[in-house]
Backbone as a ProteinNet text record, in pm:
[ID]
protein_1_A
[PRIMARY]
XXXXXXXXXXXXXXXXXXXXXXXXXXXXXXXXXXXXXXXXXXXXXXXXXXXXXXXXXXXXXXXXXXXXXXXXXXXXXXXXXXXXXXXXXXXXXXXXXXXXX
[TERTIARY]
-880.6	-864.2	-747.1	-667.6	-493.5	-488.5	-388.3	-374.6	-234.5	-176.8	-62.9	-58.7	57.9	45.2	201.8	171.7	305	297.1	408.6	392.5	451.9	356.4	405	507	565.5	705.2	644.1	746.5	698.5	697	583.2	579.4	653.3	690.4	795.7	718.7	637.7	527.8	581.7	569.9	591.3	745	763.7	891.8	846.1	728.9	666.9	658.8	666.3	612.9	498.6	386.4	258.2	214	144.6	84.5	188	329.4	433.4	429.9	376.6	374.5	289.3	155	51.7	105	18.8	43.5	-67.8	-71.4	-187	-212.7	-315.8	-375.2	-470.5	-411	-439.3	-467.4	-577.6	-646.4	-560.6	-520.4	-472.6	-589.1	-552	-649.3	-681.2	-817.9	-858.1	-902.4	-982	-1050.7	-956.3	-938.8	-873	-914.8	-892.9	-970.7	-999.1	-1118.9	-1158.2	-1185.6	-1192.6	-1187.1	-1347.7	-1408.1	-1538.7	-1527.8	-1624.1	-1583.7	-1635.8	-1710.4	-1780.9	-1701.3	-1705	-1609.4	-1454.4	-1374.6	-1264.8	-1189.6	-1329.1	-1261.5	-1244.9	-1096.1	-1071.6	-1145.6	-1235.3	-1308.6	-1259.1	-1344.6	-1325.2	-1449.7	-1474.7	-1586.3	-1557.4	-1412.2	-1390.7	-1369.1	-1474.6	-1482.1	-1376.8	-1307.2	-1211	-1077.1	-1055.9	-945.2	-946.5	-1060.7	-1068.2	-1060.4	-1045.9	-1062.4	-884.5	-870.7	-743.6	-745.8	-723.4	-752.9	-598.4	-608.4	-506.5	-485.9	-392.6	-365.1	-237.7	-224.5	-115.8	3.5	-16.3	102.7	81	196.4	196.3	137	157.4	51.5	-89.7	-140.9	-267.6	-297.6	-243.8	-284.7	-292.5	-205.6	-162	-291	-296.7	-436.1	-559.8	-571.9	-693.3	-713.8	-626.1	-591.2	-646.8	-583.9	-578.9	-738.4	-749.6	-930.8	-1029.3	-973.3	-1086.5	-1049.3	-961.2	-910.4	-854.2	-791.5	-750.6	-582	-577.5	-418.2	-327.3	-235.4	-137.3	-14.2	70.3	184.8	228	358.3	401.6	509	510.9	612.5	692.5	827.6	917.8	975.6	923.7	959.2	1127	1166.3	1291	1335.6	1449.5	1510.2	1552.7	1536.4	1628	1760.6	1823.7	1947.3	2008.5	1935.6	1987.6	2008.5	2122.4	2154.7	2107.3	2038.1	1984.7	2098.4	2083.5	2187.1	2123.3	2190.8	2097.5	2175.5	2120.4	2161.3	2295.9	2280.1	2395.1	2533.4	2519.4	2634	2711.1	2624.6	2708.6	2805.3	2796.1	2890.9	2965.1	2975.5	3029.1	3192.6	3287.9	3393.7	3494.1	3446.3	3552.7	3473.2	3408.7	3376.6	3478.6	3470.6	3582.4	3590.7	3480.1	3498.3	3486	3589.2	3556.4	3422.9	3377.2	3250.8	3292.9	3182.2	3205.1	3103.2	3115.4	3013	3067.3
-1821.1	-1838.3	-1913.1	-1851.9	-1903.4	-1888.5	-1969.7	-1934.9	-1998.5	-1949.5	-2004.9	-2067.6	-2162.8	-2283.7	-2270.5	-2195.4	-2170.4	-2236.5	-2233.1	-2229.5	-2119.1	-2067.5	-1936.2	-1942	-1811.7	-1791.6	-1774.4	-1794.2	-1758.8	-1614.1	-1566.4	-1408.1	-1353.3	-1201.9	-1146	-1105.8	-1116.2	-1059.4	-1184.9	-1282.2	-1397.1	-1489.8	-1541.4	-1644.2	-1770.6	-1804.4	-1932.4	-1975.2	-2092.4	-2148.4	-2216.4	-2152.1	-2203.7	-2206.8	-2286.4	-2291.3	-2256.2	-2279.2	-2272.6	-2418.4	-2523.9	-2634.3	-2667.1	-2585.6	-2606	-2542.7	-2622.6	-2551.1	-2431	-2331.1	-2252.8	-2252.5	-2246.6	-2220.6	-2071.3	-2018.2	-1881.2	-1810.9	-1782.3	-1726.7	-1574.4	-1579.8	-1437.6	-1334	-1217.2	-1107.8	-1087.4	-1110.6	-1136.7	-967.1	-919.6	-802	-684.1	-567.9	-476	-423.1	-366.7	-302.3	-175.7	-138.8	-9	84.7	230.4	306.1	362.5	323.7	413.5	545.6	629.6	773	853.6	784.6	866.6	844.1	719.6	679.7	673.4	629.6	630.9	490.7	388.8	249.9	155.7	84.6	24.8	-138.1	-139.8	-294.2	-341	-485	-568.3	-633.2	-661.4	-735.4	-926.4	-932.6	-1065.4	-1129.5	-1211.6	-1269.9	-1409.4	-1437.5	-1545.6	-1491.3	-1358.1	-1306.8	-1333.2	-1367.6	-1381	-1499.1	-1609.2	-1736.5	-1815.8	-1884.7	-1914.8	-2067.6	-2143.1	-2285.8	-2334	-2438.8	-2510.2	-2640.8	-2699.9	-2833.3	-2869.1	-3006.5	-3080.9	-3085.2	-3113.8	-3128.7	-3037.5	-3029.2	-2956.2	-3049	-3183.2	-3270.2	-3248.9	-3254.3	-3208.9	-3126.8	-3027.2	-2883.4	-2894.5	-2945.5	-2983.1	-3052.8	-3170.4	-3256.7	-3173.5	-3094.1	-3017.1	-2930.9	-2873.6	-2772	-2841.2	-2954.6	-3014.5	-3080.8	-3117.8	-3186.4	-3070.5	-2946	-2820.3	-2740	-2820.1	-2728.7	-2561.7	-2609	-2429.6	-2430	-2326.9	-2314.7	-2287.6	-2329.5	-2328.6	-2320.9	-2233.6	-2242.5	-2268.7	-2338.9	-2401.9	-2318.1	-2213	-2137.4	-2239.5	-2250.9	-2354.1	-2270.6	-2309.2	-2265.4	-2223.9	-2125.4	-2083.6	-2138.6	-2196.4	-2234.7	-2112.8	-2120.7	-2016	-1999.7	-1845.8	-1858.4	-1834.3	-1791	-1742.3	-1869.2	-1872.4	-2007	-2011.1	-2082.7	-2068.6	-2032.4	-1938.9	-1919.1	-1887	-1975.5	-1981.7	-1835.2	-1821.1	-1701.5	-1675.4	-1835.7	-1878.6	-1898.2	-1860.8	-1912.2	-1763.1	-1669.4	-1516.6	-1524.5	-1616.8	-1619.7	-1750.6	-1823.1	-1971.5	-1933.7	-2027.6	-2018.6	-2008.3	-2058.4	-2079	-1965.1	-1878.3	-1779.7	-1703.1	-1678.9	-1632.1	-1484	-1410.4	-1272.6	-1250.2	-1141.3	-1103.4	-1051.7	-1054.3	-1011.1	-882.6	-775.2	-636.1	-596.6	-527.5	-459.5	-361
-1995.5	-1887.3	-1825.6	-1782.6	-1725.3	-1580	-1523.7	-1378.4	-1369	-1237.3	-1212.4	-1082.7	-1082.9	-952.1	-896.4	-750.6	-675.9	-548.6	-491.9	-323.2	-268.4	-177.5	-134.2	-40.7	-46.9	42.3	229.6	303.6	425.2	444	524.1	524.8	615.3	573.6	649.5	774.5	831.3	958.1	1057.4	1031.5	1110.7	1101.6	1198.6	1196.8	1175	1167.8	1140	977.9	940.9	806.9	802.2	843.7	829.3	668.8	615.3	485.9	377.2	409.9	316.5	215.1	287	209.3	131.6	128.9	33.8	-107.8	-187	-327.9	-356.7	-437.4	-458.3	-612.3	-631.6	-780.6	-767.8	-833.9	-860.1	-1001.3	-1055.6	-1157.8	-1192.8	-1338.7	-1369.9	-1401.2	-1402.7	-1418.2	-1579.6	-1622.5	-1763.1	-1788.2	-1708.3	-1735.2	-1656.9	-1705.6	-1646.3	-1547	-1427.3	-1293.2	-1333.6	-1293.5	-1330.6	-1208.3	-1200.3	-1098.5	-1096.2	-991.4	-951.5	-950.9	-1072.5	-1035.3	-894.5	-853.1	-725.5	-603	-579.3	-454.5	-475	-616.8	-632.2	-569.5	-577.5	-526.8	-653.3	-655.4	-755.1	-754.3	-876.4	-877	-1005.1	-1011	-1105.1	-1126.8	-1248.6	-1296.5	-1298.4	-1255.8	-1285.8	-1148.8	-1131.8	-972.3	-955.9	-1056.8	-1048.5	-988.1	-1004	-926	-765.1	-729.1	-551.7	-530.2	-626.6	-583.3	-569.7	-458.1	-449.2	-404.1	-473.9	-443	-384.2	-279.7	-221.8	-229.7	-245.3	-277.1	-203	-201	-109.2	-182.3	-300.5	-386.9	-533.7	-572.6	-733.5	-835.2	-830.8	-910.8	-902	-785.5	-744.3	-836.7	-818.6	-873.6	-1003.2	-1087.1	-1243.4	-1278.3	-1198.8	-1254.1	-1267.2	-1130.9	-1134.6	-1254.4	-1284.3	-1407.3	-1520.8	-1527.7	-1679	-1702.3	-1592	-1563.1	-1583.3	-1569.8	-1580.4	-1703.7	-1780.4	-1887.6	-1866.4	-1734.7	-1738.3	-1803	-1885.8	-1903.1	-1762	-1745.9	-1610.8	-1646.9	-1555.2	-1545.3	-1392.5	-1367.2	-1258.8	-1206.5	-1100.3	-1078.5	-939.1	-990.5	-897.3	-776.2	-658.5	-510.8	-534.8	-474.6	-476.3	-323	-311.8	-182.6	-109.1	15.9	97.5	101.3	83.2	80.7	207.6	298.8	422.7	483.9	576.5	663.8	796.7	848.2	1018.1	1130.5	1164.7	1279.6	1407.9	1512	1660.8	1743.5	1820.7	1911.9	1961	2042.3	2081.5	2037.7	1894.6	1813.1	1839.8	1876.9	1901.5	2002.3	2082.3	2207.1	2226.3	2104.8	2112.4	2134.4	2178.4	2186.6	2069.4	1975.1	1856.2	1744.4	1771.7	1702.5	1614.4	1498.1	1404.1	1418	1428	1457.9	1638.2	1654.4	1806	1855	1969.6	2006.5	2044.7	2027.1	2059.9	2112.9	2211.9	2294.4	2402.9
[MASK]
+++++++++++++++++++++++++++++++++++++++++++++++++++++++++++++++++++++++++++++++++++++++++++++++++++++

């Protein structure tokens, strides 16, 4: 039984940063998924894949994993590489590129 501990990234569908400050403990897949021959649905007998535990900090998630004997790996969050630019910067007087339209 192994798990990964990570901090989720901001979703591409929204501009907000909700739930990006929480840490998630998510169990790895232990048994392969099977395809139902009649309906074609993909299913699994491993119910731990459905469990996602959230924690306030990485230390709390690691402490939980160690307390329950769960092998874990911590995935460090990546810092965003894009700088925040406001819409008004397109019209500022000291703009380096000329405004075209």
